[in-house]
C-alpha positions as CSV (number, residue, x, y, z in Angstrom):
1,M,34.2,-191.3,-162.5
2,T,36.1,-188.2,-161.5
3,R,36.8,-184.9,-163.4
4,K,40.5,-183.9,-163.7
5,R,42.4,-181.5,-166.0
6,I,45.6,-181.7,-167.9
7,I,48.6,-180.1,-166.2
8,K,51.3,-180.4,-168.8
9,P,51.6,-178.2,-171.9
10,V,50.7,-181.0,-174.4
11,V,49.8,-184.6,-173.6
12,D,49.4,-187.5,-176.0
13,L,46.1,-189.3,-175.7
14,L,47.0,-192.9,-176.2
15,R,45.0,-195.8,-177.6
16,N,46.1,-197.9,-174.6
17,P,48.8,-197.6,-172.0
18,D,52.2,-197.3,-173.8
19,G,50.2,-197.5,-177.0
20,P,50.1,-195.2,-180.1
21,R,49.0,-191.6,-180.0
22,D,45.4,-191.1,-181.3
23,R,45.0,-187.4,-180.4
24,Q,46.5,-184.8,-178.0
25,L,45.2,-182.8,-175.0
26,L,46.3,-179.3,-174.0
27,F,47.1,-177.6,-170.7
28,G,43.8,-177.1,-168.9
29,D,41.7,-179.5,-170.9
30,E,39.2,-181.3,-168.7
31,V,38.8,-185.1,-168.8
32,D,36.6,-187.6,-167.1
33,V,38.7,-190.4,-165.4
34,F,37.0,-193.8,-165.5
35,E,39.9,-196.0,-164.4
36,T,43.4,-195.9,-163.1
37,S,46.0,-198.7,-163.2
38,D,49.8,-198.8,-162.8
39,G,50.2,-195.1,-163.2
40,W,47.8,-194.8,-166.2
41,A,44.4,-193.3,-166.4
42,R,41.6,-194.1,-168.8
43,V,39.9,-190.9,-169.7
44,T,37.5,-189.2,-172.0
45,A,38.1,-185.6,-173.1
46,K,35.3,-183.2,-172.2
47,K,35.8,-181.1,-175.3
48,D,35.0,-183.8,-177.8
49,G,34.3,-187.1,-176.0
50,Y,37.6,-188.7,-177.3
51,P,38.7,-191.7,-175.2
52,G,42.2,-192.8,-174.4
53,W,44.9,-193.2,-171.8
54,V,47.2,-190.7,-170.2
55,S,49.9,-190.9,-167.6
56,S,48.4,-190.2,-164.2
57,D,51.1,-187.6,-163.4
58,Q,49.8,-185.5,-166.3
59,L,46.5,-185.0,-164.4
60,G,45.6,-182.5,-161.7
61,P,42.5,-181.3,-159.8
62,E,39.7,-179.8,-161.8
63,T,39.6,-176.1,-161.7
64,A,37.6,-173.7,-163.8
65,G,39.9,-171.8,-166.1
66,T,39.5,-168.1,-166.2
67,H,41.4,-167.5,-169.6
68,W,42.5,-169.3,-172.7
69,V,45.5,-168.8,-175.0
70,T,44.4,-167.1,-178.3
71,A,47.9,-166.5,-179.7
72,P,49.4,-169.3,-181.8
73,A,51.7,-170.0,-178.8
74,T,52.9,-168.2,-175.7
75,H,55.6,-168.5,-173.0
76,A,55.1,-168.5,-169.2
77,Y,57.9,-166.5,-167.6
78,E,59.3,-166.6,-164.1
79,Q,58.6,-162.9,-163.7
80,P,56.4,-160.3,-165.4
81,D,59.3,-159.6,-167.7
82,M,60.0,-160.9,-171.2
83,K,63.7,-161.1,-170.3
84,S,63.2,-163.4,-167.4
85,P,63.6,-167.2,-167.9
86,D,60.6,-169.0,-169.4
87,R,59.1,-171.9,-167.6
88,A,56.8,-173.4,-170.2
89,T,55.5,-172.9,-173.7
90,L,51.8,-173.2,-174.3
91,S,49.8,-173.7,-177.5
92,F,46.7,-171.9,-178.8
93,G,43.7,-173.2,-177.0
94,S,45.4,-173.9,-173.6
95,K,43.2,-173.0,-170.6
96,L,44.6,-171.0,-167.7
97,N,43.8,-169.9,-164.2
98,V,44.8,-166.2,-163.9
99,L,45.8,-165.4,-160.3
100,S,46.5,-161.7,-160.7
101,E,47.4,-159.0,-163.2
102,H,50.8,-157.3,-163.4
103,G,50.8,-154.6,-166.0
104,K,51.1,-156.3,-169.4
105,F,51.4,-159.8,-167.9
106,L,48.9,-162.2,-166.3
107,E,50.1,-164.4,-163.4
108,T,49.2,-168.0,-163.7
109,E,50.1,-171.2,-161.9
110,L,52.8,-171.8,-164.5
111,G,54.2,-168.3,-164.5
112,F,53.6,-165.0,-166.1
113,I,52.2,-164.8,-169.7
114,P,51.7,-161.8,-171.9
115,A,48.2,-160.5,-171.4
116,I,47.9,-159.9,-175.1
117,H,48.1,-163.6,-175.7
118,A,45.0,-164.6,-173.7
119,K,41.3,-163.8,-173.5
120,L,38.6,-164.5,-170.9
121,S,37.4,-168.1,-170.9
122,E,33.9,-167.2,-172.2
123,T,35.3,-165.4,-175.2
124,R,34.6,-167.0,-178.6
125,L,36.2,-166.1,-181.9
126,T,34.1,-165.7,-185.0
127,D,36.1,-167.0,-188.0
128,P,37.3,-170.6,-187.8
129,V,39.3,-170.3,-191.0
130,A,41.2,-167.3,-189.6
131,V,41.9,-169.4,-186.5
132,A,43.3,-172.2,-188.7
133,E,45.4,-169.6,-190.5
134,L,47.2,-169.0,-187.2
135,F,48.7,-172.5,-187.5
136,L,50.4,-171.8,-190.9
137,G,53.8,-173.4,-190.9
138,T,53.0,-175.7,-188.0
139,P,54.7,-179.1,-188.6
140,Y,52.4,-181.9,-189.5
141,L,52.0,-184.5,-186.7
142,W,49.7,-187.5,-186.9
143,G,47.2,-187.1,-184.1
144,G,48.6,-183.6,-183.3
145,N,46.4,-180.9,-181.7
146,S,48.9,-178.1,-180.9
147,R,50.9,-175.3,-182.5
148,F,53.9,-177.6,-182.1
149,G,52.4,-180.3,-184.3
150,I,49.0,-180.8,-185.8
151,D,47.1,-182.9,-188.4
152,C,44.2,-182.2,-190.7
153,S,41.4,-183.0,-188.3
154,G,43.2,-181.2,-185.5
155,L,43.3,-178.0,-187.6
156,V,39.6,-178.2,-188.3
157,Q,38.8,-178.9,-184.6
158,A,41.0,-176.0,-183.4
159,G,39.1,-173.5,-185.6
160,L,35.6,-174.7,-184.7
161,L,36.1,-175.1,-181.0
162,A,37.6,-171.6,-180.7
163,C,34.4,-170.3,-182.3
164,G,32.2,-172.3,-180.0
165,T,31.2,-175.0,-182.5
166,P,31.3,-178.6,-181.2
167,C,33.7,-180.7,-183.3
168,P,34.8,-184.4,-183.2
169,G,38.5,-185.2,-183.2
170,D,38.8,-187.4,-186.3
171,S,38.2,-186.5,-189.9
172,G,35.8,-189.5,-190.4
173,D,33.6,-188.3,-187.6
174,Q,33.8,-184.8,-188.8
175,E,32.6,-185.8,-192.2
176,R,29.6,-187.6,-190.7
177,E,28.7,-185.0,-188.1
178,L,29.6,-181.5,-189.4
179,G,27.7,-179.3,-191.8
180,K,25.4,-179.9,-194.7
181,P,26.5,-182.0,-197.7
182,L,26.6,-180.1,-201.0
183,P,26.0,-181.5,-204.5
184,A,29.0,-182.1,-206.7
185,G,29.8,-179.0,-208.7
186,T,28.6,-176.6,-206.0
187,E,30.6,-173.4,-206.0
188,P,33.0,-173.5,-203.0
189,K,32.8,-170.9,-200.3
190,R,35.2,-169.8,-197.6
191,G,34.7,-171.9,-194.5
192,D,33.4,-175.0,-196.4
193,L,35.1,-178.3,-195.7
194,L,36.4,-180.7,-198.3
195,F,36.8,-184.4,-197.3
196,W,38.7,-187.3,-198.7
197,K,39.0,-190.8,-197.1
198,G,41.2,-190.0,-194.1
199,H,41.7,-186.3,-194.9
200,V,39.9,-182.9,-194.5
201,A,40.8,-179.4,-195.6
202,W,39.4,-175.9,-195.1
203,I,38.3,-174.0,-198.2
204,Y,40.1,-170.7,-197.8
205,G,38.9,-168.9,-200.9
206,E,38.6,-169.3,-204.6
207,N,40.5,-172.4,-205.6
208,M,42.5,-172.4,-202.4
209,L,42.7,-174.9,-199.6
210,L,44.2,-174.5,-196.1
211,H,45.2,-177.8,-194.6
212,A,47.7,-179.8,-192.5
213,N,49.0,-182.5,-194.8
214,A,51.7,-185.1,-194.9
215,Y,52.8,-184.2,-198.4
216,H,54.0,-180.8,-197.4
217,M,54.5,-181.9,-193.8
218,D,53.0,-178.7,-192.4
219,V,50.0,-176.4,-192.4
220,T,49.9,-174.8,-195.8
221,F,47.9,-173.2,-198.6
222,E,47.4,-175.3,-201.7
223,P,45.4,-174.7,-204.9
224,M,42.2,-176.8,-204.7
225,D,42.5,-178.3,-208.2
226,Q,46.1,-179.1,-207.6
227,A,45.4,-180.9,-204.3
228,I,42.5,-182.9,-205.7
229,T,44.6,-184.1,-208.6
230,R,47.6,-184.8,-206.3
231,I,45.7,-186.8,-203.8
232,L,44.0,-188.8,-206.4
233,E,47.2,-189.6,-208.2
234,Q,49.0,-190.6,-205.0
235,G,46.3,-193.3,-204.5
236,D,44.2,-191.7,-201.8
237,G,41.1,-191.5,-203.8
238,P,38.7,-188.7,-204.9
239,V,36.9,-186.1,-202.8
240,T,34.2,-187.9,-200.7
241,S,32.2,-184.9,-199.7
242,H,32.0,-181.1,-199.8
243,K,30.2,-179.7,-196.7
244,R,29.0,-176.3,-195.6
245,L,28.8,-175.4,-191.9
């Protein structure tokens, strides 16, 4: 086994070589490599233990990131100048190695990013729902984990990992492993999670959910009672659990 890191802005974590996407990895994410074959690597993500396959050219040497992207997304520019050409676009949660500081910009291996868009690697945020809110309007993408496309469990994971709380990648595992189950009829509280079979949503406030869903095809607010009725009527069943972290 060897430790590597992702060197592309967003990488699909595939079920098997040339297979379907299960999740995604972001620039700087660390992975353990267990096998390589015909240009493919079988890996496990360090952040959540998720297994899968990535193309070997999407991997580079392990390095300890100094910073991470805390803006919804950012550009890496050729020069410390917002009018210079951009080289790459990075999502919230990407990990970077800062080489030097240039005024309002940080020099990284990809180029220069605005310093206001990143924090030191040890920094943890405090409100996972506020983190999830950064993704409002992000297109829904099955298995997505970035500002460019995300699904329900990716939205929950983004919020919790940013606040230093371990979180599995899939909603079924999240339902089993996260929080404390609450009795039916418990008054919802901001930061609670509501689960259905194959779906999860943040409780944002009184009668309001924040979730990535295929009905709206993006990250959106939706009244809780409306969502519960809609999901039941479309044949996806009732709420399976209400959990508090």
